[in-house]
N, C-alpha and C positions, 0 to 999 in steps of 0.2 A: 494600636497604641499611639497615644499622642506623643510626638517627639518635640521637645522644647525648642524655643527659638535659639537657645544657646548653641544648638547643633548646626548653626548656619556655617557658611564658609567651607573650609576643607572637609569637616565632618559631614556636612550636607552633601558635598560632592561624592564622598565615599558611599553614602547611603543610596544616592541616585545611581551610581555605578553598579552597586549591588542589585538594585531593583531592575536595572536594564538587563542584568544577567551576564554571565561570563563562563567561558570554558576553563575548567581547572582539572588538573590530573590527580585522580585518586590513587594513592599508593598503598598497597598491602604488603608487598615484598619486592625483592630485586627483580622478580619475574612478572609481577602483577602491577602494572601501571596503566590506568585507563582513563581516557577523557570522559568527563561528565559536565553537563551544563547546570550551573548553580545560579539560583535567582532568589533574591529576597522578596517575599510576598508583600503586598500593600499593607498588611497588618503590622509589619515590622517586627513580627514575633516568630516567623517561620521562614526557613530556607528550604526551597523546593529544589530537587535535582533529578535529572533524567540522563539515561544513557544516550549516546549520540545516535543509536539505532532508532530510538523512539522520540526524537526531538519534537515531532509534530503531534505526538499523542497527548491527550488530555490527562493521562495518568502520570503521576510522579511520586517519588519518595520525598520525605520531608524530615527536617531537623528542627526541633523547637529551641529557640534561644534560651528558654528557661532551663533546658536540660544541660546547657554548656556550663562547665565549672571554670574553665580557663582556656586561654588561647596562648599557645607557645609559638615563639618565632624561631626559625632556623631548623637545624637538624637536631631536634630535641625529642625524638622518639626512635624506637628500634627500627621501624620501617624506613624512616628518613635517613638515619645513620647508614643503613645498608645501601642507599642510593646517593650518598653524599658526593660521589665522584661524577654522578650524572647530572645533578641539579644544584645550582648555587644555593647557599644557605638563605640568602635574602629573597629567594623565590618561594621558600618553603614555610609552611605553618601547620600546626596541629590543633584540632579542637578536642579538648579533654572533657568527657561527659561525667556527670555525677554517677555515683554508684559503680557497678562493675561492668558497665557498657564499654566496649572497646573504643579506642581513639579513632578520629577521622583525620588521616594525613593527606594534605593537599599541596599541590605545586602549581603556582601561577606562571604565566608566560614572562612576567617581568616583576622586578622588585616593587614597582609602583602599584601594580595590580594586587600583589600580595598584601601590601600595606593598606590598600583600600578595604580589603576584607578583615585584616587583623584589627585595624583601628575601628572600623564600622561595627564589628561584632562586639568589641569591648565597650563601645558607647551604648549599644543596645542592652548589653548585660548590666551596665551601671544604671541605666534608666529603669530596668526591672527591679534592681536591688533597692532603688530609692522609692519605690511605690509604697504607700501606706497600706494597711490591712484591707481597708475598704476598696481601694483601687485594685489590689491583688484579687479580691473576691470577684469584682466586676469583670476583671480580665479572665479569670477562670471560667465564669459563666459564658462570656463571649466566645471563648475557645470551643465550648460545647456547642454553642449556636452555629459556629462555622462548620462543625462536623455534621450537624443536622441539615444544613442548607445545601442539599445535594446539587441543585441546579444553579447555585451561586447567584441568586437574584436578590439576596439580602433580606429575604422574608421566609417565614415558615408558617404553614397552616396548622390546624389543630391535630390532624392526623400525624404530621411530622413531629409536632410537639409531644404527643403521647409516646411516639417511638423514642424520642430523645430522653424523656423521663425514665423509660425503661433502661436506656443506656447509662443513665446517671444513678441507677439503683433505686428508683422511686416506683413504688406500686401504689398509685393514687386512685381514689374513687373518681370514676370518669365524670360523673355529674358535677362534683365539686371542682375538679380540674377545669371543666368546660366553663363554669361560672367565673372562675378566676381568669381564664383566658380572655373571656369577653370583657372583663373589667380592665385588663391590661391593653386591650385593643382600642386605643384612643381614637385611631383613625376609622374605626368600624369597617375595616376592609376584609375582615375574616382571616387576617394574617398578622403576624407580629414581626416588627423590625427588631434590629439588634437591641436597642435600649428598652423597647417594650418587653422583649423577652427577659431582660435583666429584672424588670419590675415584676413580671409574672413569676419568675423564680423566687424573688424575695417574698412575695405574698405566700407562695407555697411553703417556704421554709421559715416562716415567722417563728421565733423562739419564744414560745409561751412560758417556758420555765424561767427564762431570763426576764421576761416582762413581769411575771409575778414577783420575782425578787426585787426588781426595780420599783414596783409599786409598794412593796412592803416598806421601803425606806423613803419614798417620795412624799413630801408634805402635802403637795397639791395633786398628786396622781399623774402629773404631766411631765415633771422634770425633777432632777435632784439638785437642790441648792448646794453650795459649798459645805454647809453644815450637815445636810443630809448625807452627802458623800463621805464626809469625815466620820459620821456615825457608822456608816457601812464599813469603812476601812478599819475602825476600831473594834466594832462588834463581831464582824465576820472574818475579815482578813487578819485580825489580831495585830494590827499595827499600833505602835505606841506613840511616843512623842513625835511631833512633826507631822501627824496625820492631817491636820487642818491645812498646812502648807502643801502637803503632798496632794490633797484633794484638788487644790487650784492648779497644780502642775498637770494632773491628769486631765482636767477640763481643757486646759490650754493645748494639751498634746492630742487628745482624742475626740473632742467635740467638733463635729463637722459644721455646725451652725454658727456663723459669725455673731448673730444676735445673742444666742445662748452663752457664747464665750464672754461677750461683753458684760452679760448679767451674772457671770460666775456661776453658771448652772450647766447641767449636763442632761441631754436628751437620752432616750432609750437607745438610739443609734450610737451615740457616743459611749454609753455604758457597755454596749455589746462590743464595740471596738476595743475598749480597755480590757474586757474580760478575755478577748481572743488574741490580745497582743502579747509580746514576750513578758511584759510586766504582770499580766494576768495569768501567766502559765504556772505550772506546778513547780518549775525550777527556779530557785532563788537566784536572781540576777547578781546579787552581791557575791556569790560564789562562782560566777562564770569567769570573771577576770582573775588575774593573779592575786591571791590573797593570803597565801601561806608563807611561812618563814622558810626561805630557801638556803639558809646558812648552816643547816645541821649536816652531820655526816651522811654520805650517800646511803649507808645502811639503814637510815631512818625513813627512806622513801620507797614507795612502790614506783617501778619504772616500766613504762609502756614498752613491751618487748615482743618481737616477731620471731617466729621459727621458720626455717627454710624460706627466708624472705624472698629469694629469687624466683620462687615458684608461683605460677599463675593459677595452677589447678592441683591435680594429685601428684604424689611423689614417686610414681612408677613410670609414667610416660607423658606427663604434662609439660607444657612449655616453660622454659626459664626465660626471664625477661628483666631488663633494667627498669621497665615500667612498674614492675612489682615493688621495687625499691622506692620509686617516686611516690606510688600510692601509699605505702606504709609511712614514709617520712611526712607526707602531707597530712596524715591522720595523727601526727604527733608522736609517732613511734620513736623511742630513744635507745633501743637496742636492736640492731639488725644482725642477721647471720649471713656469713659468706663462706660457702663450702668450696675450698680451693683444691684443684686437681691439676696434674701435669697435662698440658695441652701441646698441640703440634707447633713446630717452628719455635720452640722455646717459650711459648706464650701460655702462662697459667690460665685455666678456665674455671668457671663457676657452674656447677650443676650438682644434682643429687647422684653421687657416685654409684656405679654398678647398676644403673637403671637406664631406661630409655628417655629420660627427660633431656630436653635440648640443652646445649652448652652456650654460654656467653663469655666473652673475654673479661678477665679480671680487671683490666685497665678501664674498660667501659663502665664496670660496676663502680670502681673507685671514683671515676670522673662524675658519675651520677650522684654518688654520695657527697662529693665535694660541692656539687651544684645545689643540692636540695637539703643538706644536713640541717641548716638553721633557718629554713623558710617558715616553718610552723612553730618552732621553739628555739630559743637561744641557749637552752640548757644542754649539758654535754650529751654527745651521742657515743654510745658504746658499740663498737664493731666486734662481734663475736666471730672469731676465725676458726673454722674447722679445716685444719691444715693437713693435706694429704700429698703435698708436693715434694719433689726431690730437692736436695740441697741447692742444686743449680737454679731450679725455678723458684725456690724460696728467695734467692738473691734478687731475682727479677721482681718478685712480690714486694720485697723490702724497698727496692728502688721506686716502684710505682707509688707505694704508700707515702714515701718521703717526698717525691717530686710533685705528685698530684695534689696531696693534701696540704703540703707546705706548713705554714705556721699554725694551721688548725690542728695538726697532729700533736698530741701530748707526748713529749719525749723526755721530760724531766720531772722530778718530784715537785709538787706544788709548794711554793714558799709558805712558811708560817703554819704548816699542817703538823699536828702532833702525831701521836701513835694512832689516832682515829683516821678513818677515811676522809678525804676532802669533801667539801659540800658542792651541791650543784651550782651555787653562786660563784664559788672559787674556780669552777671549771667551765664557766660560761663560754660558749662558742669553741669548745675544745672537743676533739675526737679521740676517744680512748680505744686502743686495740686490746682485745682480750683473747688470750690463747693459753695453751698448756705446753710446757716443755718438759720432757722426761729427763731423768737424772743423767744417764749415760747415753751418748749418741750411738754407741754400738748396739743398744737395745732396739733401735728403730732405724730403718734405712733413711728416714727423713729427719730424725732427731726431734720429732714433734708427736704429740698425741692430742686428740680432740676430746671434747666432752663426751661425744657420742661413742667414740672408740672406748673411752674409759667405762662408760655405762655398759657397753656390750661385753667388755672383759669381765666386769663385776657380775654380769648376768650369768656368766658361765660358773662362777664360784659360789654365787648366793642366790637362792630363789627370791630373796627379799630386796634385791638391788633396785627394783623399780617400784618399791613400796614405801609408803609413809608409815613408819612405826608409831604407835601410840602407847600410852601406859598399859592398856589392857590387851590389845591385840594388834596384829599386822593386817592392814587392809590392802588388798591387791588392787592397784590402780594403773590406768593406762597413761602414765607419764613417767619421765625419768627425772631424778633429782640428784644433782651433783653435790656431794658431801653430806654429812650429817645423816647417814642412813639409819643409824640405830639410836637416835635421840628420842626421848619422850616428848609429848606435846609441849609442855611448859619449858623443857630444856631447849627444844628447837626454837621456841619463841625467843629465849635468852640468847641463843647462838646468833639469831638474826638481828639482834640489837647491835652487834659488832661487825658481822661478816655478811657479805653478799651471797645469796643463794640463787642459782639459776635452775629453773624447772622448765621442761619442754616436753612435747608430746612424744610418746613412745614410737620407735621405728615400726612397730606393728600397725600403726595407723597409716596404711599405704594410701588411703583415700584422702589424706590430709584433714581428717576430722580432728576435733578439739576435745580436751577434757574441761571440766568445770574449774575455773581458776580460783573460785572463792575459797576452797579448802586450803589452798596454798597461801592466799592473802591472810587468812585467819591466823596462820602460823608466822606471819611477818616476812614471808619470802618476797624478795624485791623484784627479781627478774623472772617473772612468770610468763614464759614465751608461748604465744599461740600462733596458729596458722591464720594470718590475716586474710588470706585469700578465700577462706571458708566461712560463709555467712552462717548465722545460727545463734542460739541462746548464749553460747560461750562468748562469742564476739560482741553480742549485745551487752553483756555484763562488763566486758573490757572497755567498750566505748562509753558505757554509762559511768564507770568509775573515773575515767580520764577526761570526761566532759568538763569537769570543774578545774579550777586553778589555771585558767587561761590556756587550756589545751596544751600545757607545757610538757606533758608526758611524765611529769614528776608529781606525785601526791604524797604529802607528809603523812606517815602512818599515825594511827591513833596513839595517844600517850600510853595506853595500856600495852602497846607492842614496842614501845621505845624504852620503858623503864627497866634498868638492869637490877634494881633492888627488889622489885615486886614482880613475881612471875604470874603471867596470865595463862590460864588453861582454857582454850576455846571449847573443850569438851564439858567444862564445868564453870560456866560464866557466873553462876550464882555465888560462887565462893570468893569472888573479888570483893575487896573492902568497900568500894563505892558502887555497889550493885544497885542500879535504879532502873527497873524495867519500865517500859512505856506502853500505853494502849494506843494503837494506830487504827483509826476508824476512817474508812473510805466509803462515802456514799456515791455510788455510780449512778449518775442522773440520766445522761443522754449521750448520744453520738451524733456526729455531723459529717455528712458527705463521705461515708466510708466507700472505698473503691470496690469495684466488682472483682470477684476472684475468677469466675468463669466468664468469658467474653461473649457468650451466647445472649441474644437479645432478650430471651425470656427468663434468663437466670438472674435472680435477685438474692442477696445474701440473707442468712438468718443469724445475725451476729450475737455473740456473747462476749463478756469481758472477764478475763481472769487476772487476778492480782497475785503475783508471786514474790515471796520474800526469800532472799539469799543472804546468808551470813553464818554465824556459828550454828552448829547442828540443831540446837533448840529452836532457832529462828526460821529454819528452812520449812516453809509451809506455803500452800497455794489454796485460794478460794476463788469461785467463779459465780457469775450471775446466771440466771436463766437465759435462754436464747429468745430472740424476738423474731417472729415469723415475717419473712418477706419485707424487710425494711433496713436497707443500708443507708438510707437518706437521712432520717432523723429518729432513730430508735430511742425509746425511753425505757429504762430499766427501773430506776428509783429503788435500788437495792443497796443495803449497807453491809459491808464486809469488815470484820474486826480481827485484829491481830495483836498478840502480846509480843513485844520486841524486847528481848533480853539484853542484847548488846547493840544499841542503836548506832554506835560509831563504826561498826563493821558491817551494817546491813545495807543491801541494795534492794530496790523495789522495781519490779518489772511489770508493766501493764501490757497485757496481750489481748488483742481482739481477733477472734476466730469466727469463721463461718461454720455453724453447726451442721453436721452431717450424721444422721442416725445410722446410715449404712456403712460408713467408712470413717477414716480419720478426718477430724476437722481440718479445714483449710485455713492457712495463715492469712490474716488481713493486714495487720500492722502491730507495732509494738513501740514502747518507749521505756527506757531504763535509766534510773538515776540513783545516786546515793541517798539513803534515808536522811542524812544530815543536810541535804540540799533541798528538801521538800518545803514548800510554802503552805501554811494552813489556809483554810477558807475555801471560797468558790474559785476553782481553777480549771483551766483547760489543759489536757494532756495531748500535745501535738504529736501525731503518730508518724513513725518512720517505717520505711519498707524493710524487706528482709535484709537488704544490703546496707541498711543504715542511712538511707537518704530520705529527705522530707517527702511526704505525700500530701502536701498542702492542697485543700484546706481540711483534710481529714483530722478529726480530733474526737476525744471524749471529754465530757463535762462532768466534773466531780466536786464533792465537798470533802475537805480533809480536816480531820480533828485529831490532835495528838495530846494526850493527857498522861500525867504521872500516875502510876499504880501504887 
């Protein structure tokens, strides 16, 4: 990676110190603290580390800078809090990785050494973030080259190149690959250097489907003039006024050739860069930032909500951790759960009661909430308390909430609020405590009752207490819903225009699995709590819904779920006055650089694409393409899937790519989920995410989207 000249001076010294290598102590617990030698590699993208026992060995473990999401200073992790008495805060730092990978907690010998790593890694992360799409792709290819260059001489021969192509999910005709290899071998040495391999790769992956589209709109077959590009934007991407000016902006932004930019034209390379950029993605960027009215009552919003937030795994014997709160809050979660129980020495603890899950101190949880409550969103955070403490330890709880949260804690009624609930705007940067208090203290040794206690009690009295009643029948579902147990579908929608409803997974889900949240959103339920620690379709839908509106954790519900005078019934969407169904057409064209599922050299994926619609019952449908044999590199489907969408404003669309397996269940490759209302028409790339919701760049599928009224 090229490091800019601006990194001279102190930052340059930091990077040199990192390249020279340093002994740092890796901490996992109070008992596990071991020295490791850490060294930044010359590529400035990888940190290698070794045990002190194997310091002379050529083998090492490594950390990629691109996998690091954040660097925390001081005692800002569970492991480092546990050793706070042993190591000063200014010697300690934590590398936080994307997805569900565990943190790396490190301790340097001095504050100066710690700062060299902290500042150095942050600079490298910023450098990577600022790369354009073309540079990122070159970087990705170079990373693969380094993996194939086993003897580290900076060259690979054709045999190594063939093996590398297999690793990259390419099953290529050997004669064709050899011909391209020789063309890329400018030095005629029989080997390829780093940049020669980049050219070899680009020849292998030439996007003929993009080239054909480019030539359809090019006046001279060589480039797109500003007028050519404007025509493409109007005809295909369905852009209206301002498309001529937008064409020039795209040329200035994505065209790599200075000459072409001066001539207000775009080459095929620039066109591809635009199509693979965020502007060319399926998600409408105008809906990515904060765009909704935030001054309506809280009951008018979906609120991103977590269940058993303290758990990292299952709810029988999994670990509890403040890290789980950090991860949820960083994802924009606006309602977290705290299960409080009596602890030793008068200290309340948080854990899943009557199980083998580990315990954490309530005061550490509150301190973590105070620190991270408003880093991802400024809108109010609801803390849902499951209170099982004695009166004495409740007094300790109250003191901690007051002292640690301070002015952030909402203790008075919001001024100027009528009989309706206050708005997210009125409650900005405020923390709301939610709990239940029973009528007579004598009825309970603690004077408190929790949502889950209430649900369990109702379960004894009524077989329908965990059910969602509808007009026609009672459906048994694995979730609990507090209040409104016997309302019809449309009456429940009306109830949710005025009151908040919290829904959460049933206690029977001991593996921390999730229910599908869409059925609850269709009814206008606001606090639909999921186990954030459990990846899968349910969390994909949650992440997809809350990706819009600036990741604020608040999404204004559709008008049909906010109107008190007109009842909407999700079971019968055709009965609404303004019923206007849409035809949603998806042409799945091709895929790019899909990751391998099985890491064996000979294993190459057989990918298929499935498009899933979630929404009102009439809209819940799935369709998929055929699978392509042995090609995860650049598969072409060219298949069109069509859907009738009855209630577009409540629909979510999930694109799933799987590796077909005729003998067993298909293997997951990647997915991307978004609200139907956030979809951009035209030729678009769908940038795939891993099972835990992190980017797997440059993996994508290329589609054409058409939405028409029926």
